[in-house]
C-alpha positions, 0 to 999 in steps of 0.5 A: 540545672544544667539538665533544665537548661538542656531540656529548654534548649532542646524545646527551643531547637525542637520549636525552631525545627518544626517551624522550619518544616512547617515553612517547607511544607507550605503551612502544613500543620505538624500533627502526630504524623511526625514522619511528615518532614519526608512528605513536604520534600515531595514538592521539592522534587518538581522544583529540582527537576524543573531546573534542567527544563529552564536550562534547555533554552541555553543548550538550544541557543548553543545548537549550531543548526538552530543558530543557522535557522535564526540567521536564515529564518526568512529563507527557510520560512519562505522556501517551498522545499529543501532545494530552495534552502540549499541554493539560498544557503550557497548564495549566502556563502555556505558550502559543503565544507561549512556544512561539515561544521553542523555535522552534515555531509553537504549543504543539501543534508543541512538544507533538509534539517533546516526545512524540517525544523521550520513550523509549517501549516497543516497543508501537506508537504510538497514533494521533494521532487521539483517536478519537470522545472520550466514549462513550455508556453505557447506565448514565448514560442510565438514571441521568439519567432516574431523577430525572424518573421519580421526580419525576413520581409524587412531584408527583402524590402531593403534589397528591392528598394532604392534611394530614399525609399530604401532609408524609410524601409530601413527605419521601419524595419528597425522600429518593428524588429527592435519592438519584436525583440524586446517582446521576445526578451520580456517573457520566456527562457531569455527573460529575467527570472523572478524572485529578485527586485531589479532595476531595468537594464541601463540605457548603456547596455542597449546602446552597446548592443545597438553599436555591436549590431550596427558594426556587423551591418556596416562596420567591415565596409566602413573600416575598409573604406577608412582604410583605403582612403575614403568612399571615393577610393574604396574598391568595393562600393555598394551601388546605393551607398558609400560602402557595402551593407552586410544583411546576412549576419543581422538576419541570421542573428534575428532568426536565431532568437528562437534557437536561443530561447530553446537552448536556454530552456533546455539549460534551465530544464536540465539544471533543474533536474540535476539540482534535484538529484545532486547531493552536494554543491560540487557535484552539481557544479561539475555536472552544470559545467557541461550543460552550459558549454553544451548549450553554447555549442548547440546555439552556435551550430543553430546559428551557423545553419541559419547563417548559411541559409541567410547568405545563400538567399541574400547572395552574400558572403557568410561572415561566419566567424564574426557572426558566431563571435557576436552571437556567442557574446550576445547569448552569454550576455543575455543568460547572465542577465536573465540569471540576475548578473547584470554588471559583467555583461554591461561592462563587457558589451560596453568595452567591446562596442568601444573597441570596435568604434575605436578601430576606425577612429585610430585609423583616422587619428593616424592621418594627423601629423606625427600620429601615424603610429596610432593606426599601425596595429589596426592597419596591420591586423586589417592587412593580414586578415581583412576588416572582419578580423577586428569584430572577430578579435574584439567579440571573440575575446569578450565572449570568452571573458563572459564564458569564464564568468558564466562558468563561475556564476551559472554553474552554482545551485543558487542560480537555478533555485526553484523560484528562479525557473522561468515559465 
């Protein structure tokens, strides 16, 4: 009886086992081919091997480079080459030390991998060499020559006219030359680089520049007249005005628009080539600093030469120190603005204009009862170095401040990205 029960149990067990095999085999009938249970396991093999394929995205999301690619996908898809990606990463705070955490020696190597990972069309890949960089165009060459071409006859008109006619000539020259300067700054190396939507320059920046130029034209004579007690007591009065007018510095600054544009072009072209040959952000920064300093020195040399010629033609003292200080200030402010750094130039130019206007105001305030101490610093400075010491000190300090800021910002690879090159 126990044997029958055992057979019954075995039959039930065999039935249960065959049912399991049938279910695992996917409704395959169990025939005489009893070894068939090994065959139903064949479909199991793809399922087992498919599990790592499903886990692949999990490992992909842990890939740090892929994570960085997702964070900067717009930059990587929009970039025309790896250099633009490297400049964009630096603008977002990625440094060579950060690239080491992504198992790359520098940002440029990391940018090359990001550029290679982004799917692109069937168009041929652009060459790694960014080319000659900014191009020289005839229109901006003519625009940069226009301010000096209009300033020279305007200066002659001011020298040859008298009285009310001289005032009318001065107003007409101001409008014409101002329009020519605006046209020169609208296109070319001194124009704002494309690629970033920026607001128009604040009205206060234009007002500050006009105040600085007006002080270069009239400031020294006005301050000397105020300190000496007024126009009636001034020892060096102009025959047609209450104080002398300095035309040579303004004429030299307007004539130097062309050298300034050429120097800015040389800076952009040289930085573009260094960016293509650099293999690290620190290497590019170390190479870009001498370029910026050399650009400034070259412009100041050209401005000094133009000022010497202007002073000789107009028979005026050259006023070399204050003109060079103002020229350096204006060039650095324009370069920073062109490379999308507007805040620092606006603040520094406004502070310099306010300081120059404050000098005669302090002298006049010192004449009030009990306020004589207010005019002492300006009085001593003028007694020691003359009225020209005020613009030299103010514009020189402002130019140094902008130079320090430019050495930190204009020597970064992100400032000279391929899309930021001016035509």
